LUMFINU-550912 format. One record per residue: residue in three letters; chain; z, y, x of N, C-alpha, C, O in turn. Coordinates in Angstrom, 3 decimals. Each point is the difference from the previous one (the first is absolute). Layout:
<donus>
DONU     r   c        nzz        nyy        nxx       cazz       cayy       caxx        czz        cyy        cxx        ozz        oyy        oxx
DONU   ALA   A          Z          Y          X          Z          Y          X          Z          Y          X          Z          Y          X
...
</donus>
This chain:
<donus>
DONU     r   c        nzz        nyy        nxx       cazz       cayy       caxx        czz        cyy        cxx        ozz        oyy        oxx
DONU   MET   A     -0.327     -1.279      0.721      0.542      1.441     -0.712     -0.137      0.869      1.090      0.453     -0.264      1.114
DONU   MET   A     -1.280      1.663     -1.491     -0.109      1.141      0.619      1.105      1.029     -0.331     -0.025      0.419     -1.157
DONU   ASN   A      0.491     -0.187      1.551      0.813      0.907     -0.309     -0.677      1.778      0.455     -0.720      0.182      0.982
DONU   LYS   A      1.194      1.027     -2.018     -0.464      1.313      0.497      0.049     -0.304      1.464     -0.962     -0.688      0.343
DONU   LYS   A      1.414      0.853      0.186     -0.139      0.004      1.729     -1.193     -0.412      0.978     -0.776      0.414      0.861
DONU   ASP   A      1.326     -1.932     -1.879     -1.687     -0.583      0.639     -0.745      0.389     -0.373     -1.027      0.219      0.643
DONU   SER   A      1.192      0.069     -1.922     -1.984      0.993     -0.595      0.112      0.817      0.588     -1.120      0.146      0.489
DONU   ASN   A      2.001      0.932      0.038     -0.454      1.250      0.895     -0.993     -0.010      1.620     -0.799      0.756      0.554
DONU   SER   A      1.507     -2.246     -0.244      0.285     -0.422      1.316     -1.788     -0.685     -0.188     -0.898      0.438      0.719
DONU   ALA   A      0.759     -1.026     -1.290     -1.549     -0.594     -0.199     -0.912      0.356     -0.079     -0.992     -0.726     -0.059
DONU   VAL   A      0.955      2.214      0.021     -0.857      1.434      0.264     -0.773     -0.691      1.444      0.383     -0.033      1.170
DONU   SER   A     -1.277     -0.340     -1.649     -0.660     -0.055      1.720     -1.436      0.190     -0.034     -0.867     -0.297     -0.823
DONU   SER   A      0.862      0.849      1.899     -1.370      0.459      0.274     -1.167     -0.857      1.224     -0.109      0.578      1.081
DONU   THR   A     -0.595     -1.711     -1.246     -0.595     -0.425      1.057     -1.696      0.435      0.391     -0.831      0.481     -0.771
DONU   LEU   A      0.719     -0.720      1.756     -1.079      0.772      0.355     -1.194     -0.962      0.083     -0.047     -1.006      0.707
DONU   ALA   A     -1.058      1.531     -1.658     -1.126     -1.156     -0.053     -0.661      0.537      1.112      0.116      1.059      0.615
DONU   SER   A     -0.922     -2.157     -0.490     -1.262     -0.090      1.681     -0.682      1.280      0.062     -0.176      0.607      1.056
DONU   ASP   A     -0.402      0.003     -2.774     -0.193      1.508      0.931      0.847      1.045     -0.004     -0.281      1.183     -0.192
DONU   GLY   A      1.810     -1.889      0.515      0.869      1.701      0.456      0.740      0.534     -1.290      0.841      0.899      0.002
DONU   VAL   A     -1.387     -1.748     -1.338      0.102      1.259     -1.161      1.835     -1.066     -0.991      0.294     -1.076     -0.521
DONU   GLY   A      0.175      2.111      0.790      1.731     -0.772     -0.844     -0.888     -0.185     -1.071     -1.090      0.378     -0.430
DONU   ILE   A      2.557     -1.543      0.053     -0.675     -0.543     -1.335      1.610     -0.086     -0.422      0.881     -0.512      0.690
DONU   ILE   A     -0.703      1.181     -2.078      1.102     -0.143     -0.649      0.468     -0.634     -1.018     -0.633      0.249     -1.025
DONU   ASN   A      1.529     -1.001      0.891      0.535     -0.623     -1.041      0.559      0.699     -1.007      1.221      0.036     -0.150
DONU   LYS   A     -2.249      0.721     -0.808      0.699      0.280     -0.906      1.048     -0.539     -0.959      0.807      0.757     -0.540
DONU   VAL   A     -0.818     -1.863      0.362      0.864     -0.724     -1.037      1.812      0.855      1.217      0.689      0.979     -0.290
DONU   ALA   A     -0.597     -1.706      1.240      0.922     -0.028      0.737      0.468      1.493     -0.209      1.195      0.162     -0.249
DONU   LEU   A     -2.063      1.011      0.329      0.136      1.614      0.135      0.710      0.464     -1.671      0.857      0.834     -0.290
DONU   SER   A     -1.803     -1.969     -0.724      0.731      0.643     -1.735      1.588     -0.454      0.321      0.619      0.044     -1.064
DONU   GLY   A     -0.154     -0.271      1.661      1.435     -0.187     -0.279      0.410     -1.127     -1.346      0.905      0.151     -0.820
DONU   ILE   A     -1.924     -1.330      0.920      0.266     -0.751     -1.344      0.757     -1.277      0.828     -0.601     -0.306      1.030
DONU   ILE   A      1.767     -0.449     -1.302      0.641     -0.855      0.216     -0.375     -1.224     -0.671     -0.258     -0.144     -1.195
DONU   THR   A      0.261     -0.692      2.087     -0.731     -1.799     -0.539      1.177     -0.502      0.146      0.649     -0.050      1.045
DONU   ILE   A     -0.139     -0.602     -2.833      1.138     -1.313      0.527     -1.231     -1.177     -0.309     -0.897      0.145     -0.831
DONU   ASP   A      1.101     -1.363      1.734     -0.747     -0.988     -0.324      1.161     -1.020     -0.341      0.863     -0.208      0.854
DONU   LEU   A     -0.823     -0.352     -1.921      1.280     -0.766     -0.696      0.365     -1.490      0.600      1.095     -0.563      0.027
DONU   GLU   A     -2.478      0.077      0.481     -0.146     -0.838      1.174      0.951     -0.147      1.180      0.259     -0.973      0.709
DONU   THR   A      0.248      2.410     -0.708      0.962     -0.433      1.232      1.129     -0.113     -0.314      0.839     -0.356      0.827
DONU   TYR   A     -0.624      0.541     -1.696      1.457     -0.375     -0.919     -0.226     -1.484     -0.123      0.970     -0.578     -0.491
DONU   TYR   A     -1.763     -0.021      0.734      0.107     -1.429     -0.447      0.872     -1.152      1.147      0.133     -0.365      1.168
DONU   SER   A      0.198      0.220     -2.283      1.476     -0.998      0.609     -0.701     -1.452      0.555     -0.537     -0.745     -0.819
DONU   PRO   A      0.567      0.488      1.880     -0.942     -1.380      0.665      1.304     -1.384     -0.082      1.227      0.009      0.100
DONU   GLY   A     -1.952     -0.776     -0.264      0.510     -0.915     -0.430     -0.773     -0.844     -1.196     -0.714      0.362     -0.935
DONU   GLU   A      1.300     -1.978      1.508     -0.237     -1.070     -1.369      0.651     -0.095     -1.399      1.136     -0.247     -0.404
DONU   ARG   A     -2.571      0.609     -0.290      0.455      0.142     -1.717      0.204     -0.982     -0.353     -0.842     -0.779      0.446
DONU   VAL   A      2.189     -0.107     -1.607     -0.607     -0.865     -0.631      0.876     -0.136     -0.646      1.117      0.518      0.036
DONU   VAL   A     -1.797     -1.627     -1.041      0.588      0.121     -1.722      0.691     -1.185     -0.036     -0.425     -1.043      0.495
DONU   PHE   A      1.659      1.185     -1.162      1.229     -1.105     -0.606     -0.103     -0.005     -1.473      0.395      0.838     -0.811
DONU   ASP   A     -1.017     -1.973      0.636     -0.824     -0.510     -1.549      1.686     -0.636     -0.218      0.369     -0.731      0.920
DONU   ILE   A      0.594      0.955     -2.005      0.913     -0.793     -0.305     -0.557     -1.291     -1.056      0.686     -0.989     -0.261
DONU   LYS   A     -2.019      1.229     -0.249     -0.255     -0.591     -0.223     -0.156     -1.790     -0.115     -0.202     -0.746     -0.959
DONU   GLU   A      0.429      0.475      2.615     -0.222     -0.986      0.303      1.604     -1.187     -0.244     -0.048     -1.225      0.105
DONU   GLN   A      1.389      2.088     -0.454      0.734     -0.507      0.090      0.538      0.249     -1.373      1.192      0.274     -0.140
DONU   LEU   A     -2.130     -0.368     -1.037      0.350      0.289     -1.184      0.039     -1.732     -0.471     -0.692     -0.608      0.817
DONU   PHE   A      1.312     -0.401     -1.920     -0.445     -0.798     -0.459     -0.692     -0.260     -0.674     -0.154      0.735     -0.976
DONU   GLN   A     -0.527     -1.749      1.104     -1.783      0.119     -0.842     -0.285      1.436     -0.252     -0.227      0.395     -1.143
DONU   GLY   A      0.231      0.335      2.088     -0.820      1.177      0.312      0.497      0.932     -1.550     -0.854      0.713     -0.527
DONU   LEU   A      2.245     -0.809     -0.082     -0.340      0.616     -0.867      2.343      0.361     -0.035      0.451      0.648     -0.945
DONU   ILE   A      0.250     -1.038      1.739      1.248     -0.091     -0.267      1.012      0.251      1.551      0.355     -0.842      0.825
DONU   LEU   A     -0.164      1.962     -0.857      1.280      0.010      1.083      1.277     -1.360      0.271      0.947      0.768      0.167
DONU   LYS   A     -0.472     -1.826     -0.057      1.050     -0.658      0.098      0.606      0.902      1.473     -0.631      0.208      1.037
DONU   GLU   A      2.468      0.339     -1.472      0.396      0.274      1.359      0.297     -0.428      0.173      0.637      0.391      0.978
DONU   LYS   A     -0.426     -1.391     -1.179      1.047     -1.472      1.516     -1.728     -0.018      1.333     -0.193      0.053      1.215
DONU   ASP   A     -0.718     -0.173     -2.616     -1.731     -0.380      1.106      0.253      0.581      0.931      0.334     -0.487      1.080
DONU   PHE   A     -0.527      2.349     -1.515     -0.115      0.898      0.150      1.179      0.116      1.475     -0.311      0.273      1.159
DONU   ARG   A      0.872     -0.399     -1.383      1.378      0.495      1.355      0.054     -1.195      0.700      0.799     -0.187      0.918
DONU   GLU   A     -1.801     -0.828     -1.393      0.077     -1.473      1.672     -1.089      0.624      0.507      0.083      0.149      1.219
DONU   PHE   A     -1.142      0.300     -1.747     -1.040      0.674      0.696      0.423      0.533      0.627      0.281     -0.442      1.114
DONU   VAL   A      0.036      1.864     -1.546      0.168      1.296      0.700      1.195     -0.573      1.343     -0.523      0.192      1.097
DONU   LYS   A      1.722     -0.724     -0.995      0.868     -0.943      0.795     -1.137     -0.268      1.095     -0.131      0.481      1.125
DONU   ASN   A     -0.510     -1.243     -1.702     -0.863     -0.829      1.413     -1.074      0.326      0.321     -0.427     -0.769      0.861
DONU   GLU   A     -0.465      1.773     -1.192     -0.832      0.606      0.922     -0.194      0.722      0.784      0.801      0.934     -0.039
DONU   ASP   A     -1.479     -0.873      0.768      0.024      0.100      1.174     -0.307      2.122     -0.204     -1.066      0.482     -0.384
DONU   TRP   A      2.182      0.251      0.727     -0.839      1.567     -0.117     -0.497      0.215      1.299     -0.964      0.762      0.082
DONU   SER   A      1.403     -1.259      0.946     -0.499      0.869      1.188     -1.301      0.066      0.382     -0.350      0.730      0.928
DONU   LYS   A     -0.703     -1.678     -1.782     -1.605      0.342     -0.204     -0.363      1.313     -0.407     -0.808      0.705      0.605
DONU   TYR   A      1.520     -0.335     -1.811     -0.091      1.622     -0.010     -0.107      0.953      0.791     -0.648      1.018     -0.244
DONU   THR   A      1.391     -1.280      1.477      0.299      1.170      1.080     -1.360      1.030      0.411     -1.141     -0.210      0.411
DONU   ASP   A      1.902      1.362     -0.748     -0.750      0.983      0.533     -1.286      0.289     -1.064     -0.883      0.746      0.422
DONU   LYS   A      0.749     -1.284     -1.734     -0.907      0.036     -0.785      0.624      0.752     -1.350      1.138     -0.087     -0.463
DONU   TYR   A     -2.820      1.216     -0.225      0.917      0.276     -1.172     -0.164     -1.106     -1.002     -0.839     -0.879      0.204
DONU   VAL   A      1.855      0.876     -1.642     -0.423     -1.558     -0.464     -0.041      1.054     -1.764      0.771      0.919     -0.274
DONU   ALA   A     -1.578     -1.306     -0.370      0.190      0.339     -1.349     -0.410     -0.997     -1.346     -1.052     -0.393     -0.506
DONU   LEU   A      2.627      0.213      0.218      0.525     -0.592     -0.702     -0.882     -0.014     -1.796     -0.231      0.899     -0.808
DONU   ILE   A      0.009     -2.122      0.812     -1.084     -0.065     -1.855      0.444     -1.097     -0.178      0.619     -0.784      0.720
DONU   CYS   A     -1.103      0.753     -2.118     -0.024     -1.506     -1.117     -1.470      0.311     -0.300     -0.504      1.046     -0.408
DONU   SER   A     -0.053     -2.226      0.717     -1.634     -0.059     -0.578      0.269     -0.808     -1.308     -0.893     -0.010     -0.848
DONU   ALA   A      2.038     -0.658      0.622      0.001     -0.825     -1.051      0.180      0.671     -1.764      1.032      0.654      0.148
DONU   ASP   A     -1.313     -0.522     -1.183      0.346      0.753     -1.160      1.190     -0.715     -0.340      0.065     -0.743     -0.980
DONU   ALA   A      1.226      1.034      2.068      1.550     -0.213     -0.510      0.486      1.259     -0.010     -0.536      1.088      0.212
DONU   VAL   A      1.867     -1.475     -0.549      1.405      0.719     -0.290      1.196     -0.669      1.862      0.828     -0.822      0.391
DONU   VAL   A     -1.377      1.580     -0.117      0.832      0.089      1.527      0.856      0.853     -0.303     -0.328      1.013     -0.618
DONU   PRO   A      1.916     -1.312      1.089      1.183      0.815     -0.103      0.017      0.856      1.147     -0.368     -0.340      1.125
DONU   SER   A      0.953      1.828     -1.560     -0.541      0.899      1.514      1.249     -0.448      1.238     -0.106      0.488      1.125
DONU   TRP   A      1.370     -1.532     -1.483      0.142     -0.086      0.724     -0.839     -1.056      1.604      0.229     -0.295      1.173
DONU   ALA   A     -1.170      0.128     -2.179     -0.468     -1.383      1.136     -0.493      0.885      1.402      0.166      0.244      1.195
DONU   TYR   A     -0.582     -0.108     -1.893     -1.214      1.619      0.957      1.294      0.916      0.764     -0.317      0.479      1.089
DONU   MET   A      1.379     -0.270     -1.448      1.051      0.165      0.539      0.796     -0.661      1.412      0.337      0.400      1.115
DONU   LEU   A     -0.268     -1.766     -1.987      0.340     -1.112      1.485     -1.181     -0.137      1.114      0.216      0.015      1.212
DONU   LEU   A     -1.863     -0.191     -1.987      0.015      0.189      0.906     -0.428      1.012      1.500     -0.297     -0.414      1.121
DONU   VAL   A      0.440      2.278     -1.771      0.022      0.835      0.989      1.526     -0.211      0.819      0.084      0.408      1.158
DONU   ILE   A      1.382     -1.213     -1.973      0.877     -0.225      1.458     -0.398     -0.675      1.147      0.431      0.285      1.117
DONU   HIS   A     -1.422     -1.372     -1.395     -0.282     -0.907      0.758     -1.213     -0.110      1.242     -0.156     -0.809      0.914
DONU   LEU   A     -0.742      2.227     -1.417     -1.399      0.728      0.390      0.373      1.207      0.673     -0.681      0.240      0.997
DONU   GLU   A      1.636      0.633     -1.292      0.537      0.918      0.413      0.208     -0.078      1.624     -0.547      0.937      0.583
DONU   PRO   A      1.080     -1.662      0.075      0.404     -0.409      1.937     -0.887      0.058      0.341     -0.154      0.554      1.089
DONU   PHE   A     -1.184     -1.177     -1.921     -1.019     -0.049      1.167     -1.489      0.913     -0.341     -0.884      0.133      0.846
DONU   VAL   A      0.828      0.312     -1.912     -1.026      0.487     -0.125     -0.329      1.457     -0.277      0.836      0.817     -0.387
DONU   LYS   A     -2.136     -0.548      0.618     -0.162      1.742      0.778      0.943      0.647     -1.414      1.134      0.470      0.094
DONU   ARG   A     -1.968     -0.597     -1.423      0.459      0.519     -1.032     -0.704     -0.993     -1.304     -1.166     -0.391      0.055
DONU   VAL   A      2.137      0.065     -1.253      0.003     -0.918     -0.809     -0.372      1.384     -1.467      0.561      1.096     -0.032
DONU   VAL   A     -1.570     -1.567     -0.971      0.291      1.300     -0.726     -0.154     -1.432     -1.633     -0.263     -1.129      0.414
DONU   PHE   A      0.366      1.205     -1.474     -0.556     -0.628     -1.436     -1.332      1.477     -0.249     -0.115      1.215     -0.164
DONU   GLY   A     -0.787     -2.774      0.331     -1.441      0.414     -0.336     -1.076     -0.290      0.738      0.127     -0.147      1.216
DONU   ASP   A     -1.146      0.042     -1.733     -1.617     -0.542      1.214      0.041      0.420      1.113      1.086      0.133      0.564
DONU   LEU   A     -2.438      0.232      0.131      0.331      0.171      0.958     -0.473      1.749     -0.017     -0.042      0.637      1.052
DONU   GLU   A     -0.225     -0.137     -2.131     -0.497      1.417     -0.163      0.997      0.157      0.088      0.500     -0.075      1.122
DONU   THR   A      0.123      0.306     -1.999      1.916     -0.095     -0.077      0.512      0.009      1.303      0.608      1.070      0.026
DONU   LEU   A     -0.493     -1.514      0.905      0.525     -0.610      1.181     -1.012      1.602      0.768      0.729      0.893      0.432
DONU   GLU   A     -1.936     -0.714     -0.349     -0.049      0.860      1.039      0.084      1.692     -1.022     -0.063      1.080      0.587
DONU   THR   A      0.179     -1.163     -1.811      0.581      1.669     -0.254      1.383     -0.015      0.139      0.584      1.080     -0.092
DONU   ILE   A      0.049     -2.089      0.294      1.461      0.492      0.062     -0.039      0.179      1.785      0.511      0.992      0.520
DONU   LEU   A     -1.246     -2.189      0.390      0.212      0.763      1.142     -0.877      1.903      0.037      0.579      0.899      0.609
DONU   TYR   A     -1.379     -0.742     -1.040     -0.347      0.867      0.262      0.930      1.530     -0.895      0.229      1.072      0.559
DONU   ASN   A     -0.003     -1.281     -1.430      1.114      0.991     -0.930      1.443      0.340      1.264      0.616      1.065      0.015
DONU   GLU   A     -0.375     -2.079      0.806      0.762     -0.175      0.653     -0.295      0.234      0.970      0.989      0.582      0.446
DONU   ILE   A     -1.702     -0.608      0.299     -0.444      1.576      1.468     -0.600      1.332     -1.104      0.144      1.162      0.378
DONU   LEU   A     -0.475     -1.311     -1.053     -0.707      1.367     -0.252      1.472      0.557     -0.437      0.360      0.680      0.960
DONU   ASN   A      0.612     -0.650     -1.914      0.902      0.648     -0.080      0.970      0.179      1.069      1.100      0.495     -0.244
DONU   LYS   A     -1.409     -0.836      1.318      0.629      0.339      1.335     -0.690      1.094      0.493      0.559      0.602      0.916
DONU   LEU   A     -1.992     -0.059     -1.419     -0.634      1.177      0.875      0.566      0.984     -0.498      0.159      0.168     -1.209
DONU   ASN   A      0.266      0.712      2.244      0.263      1.788      0.529     -0.939      0.794     -0.221     -0.697      0.640      0.787
DONU   LEU   A      0.697     -0.732     -2.592     -1.190      0.989     -0.510     -0.003      1.632      0.150     -0.678      0.727     -0.726
DONU   ASP   A      1.725     -0.153      2.008     -0.185      1.258     -0.019     -1.030      0.202      1.250     -0.358      1.077      0.476
DONU   GLU   A     -0.099     -2.636      0.013     -1.643      0.552      0.760     -0.786     -0.038     -0.430     -0.943      0.275      0.743
DONU   TYR   A      0.587     -0.582     -2.081     -0.844      0.295     -1.089     -0.097      0.954     -1.207     -0.681      0.030     -1.025
DONU   LYS   A      2.255      1.222      1.915     -0.411      1.034     -1.009     -0.876      0.797      0.117     -0.273      0.457      1.110
DONU   ASP   A     -0.530     -0.010     -2.466     -1.462      1.074      0.418     -0.856     -0.297      0.733     -0.601      0.932      0.534
DONU   ALA   A      0.135     -2.535     -0.161     -0.512     -0.859      0.261     -1.225     -0.304     -0.795      0.054     -0.335     -1.183
DONU   ARG   A     -1.350      0.480      1.980     -1.398     -0.231     -0.918     -0.260     -1.494      1.056     -0.365     -0.111      1.170
DONU   ILE   A      0.762     -0.935     -2.262     -0.230     -1.461      0.058     -0.580     -0.973     -0.468      0.058     -0.184     -1.216
DONU   VAL   A     -0.819     -0.757      2.099     -1.133     -0.702     -0.800      0.826     -1.917      0.387      0.385     -0.485      1.065
DONU   ILE   A     -0.415     -0.088     -2.470      0.393     -0.761      0.250     -0.637     -1.572      0.031     -0.267     -0.673     -0.996
DONU   LYS   A      0.094      0.263      2.444     -0.830     -0.748      0.201     -0.072     -1.537     -0.770      0.840     -0.894     -0.104
DONU   GLY   A     -2.549      1.052     -0.484     -0.174     -0.821     -0.985     -0.706     -1.568      0.529      0.086     -0.982     -0.737
DONU   CYS   A     -0.489      0.941      1.528     -0.918     -1.441      0.749      0.776     -0.338      1.066      0.647      0.641      0.828
DONU   GLY   A     -0.924     -2.150     -1.100      1.475     -0.262      1.059     -0.951     -2.452     -0.098     -0.890     -0.667     -0.528
DONU   HIS   A      2.084      0.566      1.504      0.131     -1.748      0.195      0.864     -0.618     -0.576      0.104     -1.195     -0.278
DONU   LEU   A      0.802      2.427      0.025      1.646     -1.155     -0.272     -0.082      0.210     -1.699     -0.834      0.760     -0.494
DONU   PRO   A      1.728     -1.468     -0.260      0.335     -0.238     -1.283      0.652      1.179     -0.251      1.155     -0.199     -0.377
DONU   VAL   A     -1.496      1.463      0.454      1.003      1.012     -0.534      0.051      0.478     -2.091     -0.666      0.842     -0.603
DONU   PRO   A      1.541     -1.639      0.173      0.110      0.178     -1.212     -0.430      1.484     -0.732      0.029      0.995      0.724
DONU   THR   A     -0.425     -0.844     -2.148     -0.133      0.910     -0.274      1.189      0.833      0.080      0.021      1.070      0.608
DONU   ALA   A      0.828     -1.499     -1.140      1.768      0.262     -0.536      0.013      0.516      1.760      1.180     -0.312      0.154
DONU   ALA   A     -1.479      0.702      0.861      0.384      0.520      1.168     -0.226      1.426     -0.306      0.773      0.958      0.002
DONU   TYR   A     -2.671     -1.115     -0.399     -0.576      1.066      0.098      0.733      1.132     -1.281      0.048      1.219      0.165
DONU   VAL   A      0.413     -1.850     -1.263      0.381      0.873     -1.100      1.732      0.488      0.384      0.609      0.865     -0.629
DONU   GLU   A     -0.061     -1.637      1.771      1.668      0.381      0.788     -0.839      0.934      0.776      0.014      1.042     -0.657
DONU   ILE   A     -0.554     -0.912      1.443     -0.124      0.823      0.846     -0.212      1.551     -0.395      0.466      1.105      0.283
DONU   THR   A     -1.563     -1.758     -1.202     -0.221      1.778     -0.769      0.591      0.308     -0.802     -0.261      1.145     -0.367
DONU   ARG   A      1.306     -1.817     -0.366      1.430      0.525     -0.508      0.831      0.712      0.958      0.991      0.687     -0.248
DONU   LEU   A     -1.491     -0.923      1.309      1.636      0.421      0.883     -0.439      1.207      0.616      0.764      0.938      0.226
DONU   LEU   A     -2.112     -0.942      0.082     -0.973      1.305      0.436     -0.074      1.352     -1.055      0.260      1.171      0.274
DONU   ARG   A     -0.626     -1.651     -1.343     -0.188      1.006     -1.210      0.946      1.437      0.004     -0.288      1.169     -0.257
DONU   PRO   A      1.994     -2.078      0.821      0.493      1.726     -0.213      0.187      0.906      1.521      0.723      0.951      0.294
DONU   VAL   A     -1.713     -1.723      0.464      0.420      1.248      1.281     -1.514     -0.079      0.274     -0.325      1.179      0.145
DONU   ALA   A     -0.774     -1.946      0.002     -1.234      0.525      0.319     -0.939      1.278     -0.267     -0.365      0.302     -1.136
DONU   LYS   A      0.103      0.227      1.976     -1.718      1.391     -0.702     -0.783     -0.733     -0.729     -0.178      0.324     -1.175
DONU   SER   A     -0.692     -1.895      1.923     -0.479     -0.770     -1.045     -0.322     -1.626      0.681      0.062     -0.576      1.086
DONU   ILE   A     -0.368      0.351     -2.247     -0.200     -2.097      0.584     -1.242     -0.097     -0.540     -0.322      0.675     -0.978
DONU   MET   A     -0.445     -1.483      1.536     -1.181     -0.743      0.311     -0.078     -1.029      0.143      0.420     -0.111      1.152
DONU   TYR   A     -0.767     -1.242     -1.611     -0.893     -0.598      0.665     -1.413     -0.994      0.469     -1.064     -0.104     -0.611
DONU   GLY   A      1.339     -0.336      1.469     -1.066     -0.728      0.756      0.403      0.408      1.476      1.068     -0.009      0.612
DONU   GLU   A     -2.564      0.426     -0.247     -0.412      0.244      1.683     -0.066      1.119     -0.011     -0.663      0.448     -0.936
DONU   ALA   A      1.266      0.564      1.896     -0.565      1.238      0.381     -1.034      0.497     -0.193     -0.089      1.220     -0.140
DONU   CYS   A     -0.967     -2.033      0.081     -1.889      0.497     -0.012      0.096     -0.204     -1.700     -0.603      0.833     -0.677
DONU   SER   A      0.994     -1.408      0.308      0.313      0.099     -1.872      0.995     -0.764     -0.448      0.300     -1.193     -0.057
DONU   MET   A      0.137      2.276     -0.255      1.123      0.178     -0.775     -0.195      0.019     -1.752     -0.989      0.546     -0.490
DONU   VAL   A      1.995     -1.173     -0.333     -0.178      0.626     -1.098      1.189      0.643     -0.438      0.960     -0.714      0.292
DONU   PRO   A     -0.592      1.828     -0.906      1.007      0.722     -0.355      0.635     -0.186     -0.841     -0.473     -0.018     -1.136
DONU   LEU   A      1.865     -0.202      1.390      1.048     -0.194     -1.138      0.631      0.843     -0.539      0.106      0.040     -1.226
DONU   TYR   A      0.640      1.112      2.305      0.868      0.881     -0.615     -0.240      1.019      0.955     -0.398     -0.301      1.125
DONU   LYS   A      0.582      1.380     -1.431      0.285      1.347      0.671      0.911      0.939     -0.461     -0.346      0.422     -1.103
DONU   GLN   A      1.786      0.266      1.679      0.971      0.456     -0.812     -0.450      1.262     -0.218     -0.825      0.704      0.583
DONU   PRO   A      1.511     -0.553     -1.516     -0.057      1.080     -1.305      0.007      1.502      1.479      0.712      0.023      1.003
DONU   LYS   A     -1.400      0.653     -1.288      0.283      1.423      0.864      1.486      0.917     -0.663      0.424      0.118     -1.150
DONU   GLN   A      0.061      0.408      2.455      1.077      0.141     -0.434     -0.354      1.895     -0.886     -1.045      0.618      0.205
DONU   ILE   A      1.865     -0.243     -0.854     -0.847      1.949     -0.950      1.262      0.586      0.784      0.249      1.205     -0.043
</donus>
């Protein structure tokens, strides 16, 4: 991520072969680019489907489930991000997920209830909510939209929600091709 200081220092002129300076107008514009991929939490993501522990795929038997939890090697989830789901159409009591968390938590980087997209959303929200928004006060911001990592739409929503009260303007895309989203009203 580039902050205001980096943006200003990015003003560089390189000499072309004919000796004429090439000016980076994007750097001169003072636009700050935020690439949400830089906030991606690296690590393996896994889904733990409680369906595998249901009797006939429908019912959670407490005694059997507790036996499974007691005998499972939870260390195989070390340093992983775990999403807890039940893909069966069954009623699973909340305590069952809570018991899984108690056994997973000492090993995993993060465990959440929900699918992989929910996991990504929670990871991004935790990071984005720690941003120092003062760095973006009255700034012109472009939120980069293309990339190679799975950035959930919810992360774009959250960064926009956080920046709108402080930013001068918010755009989406690349510096060369931006979609304007927000412009701070002029003060009278």
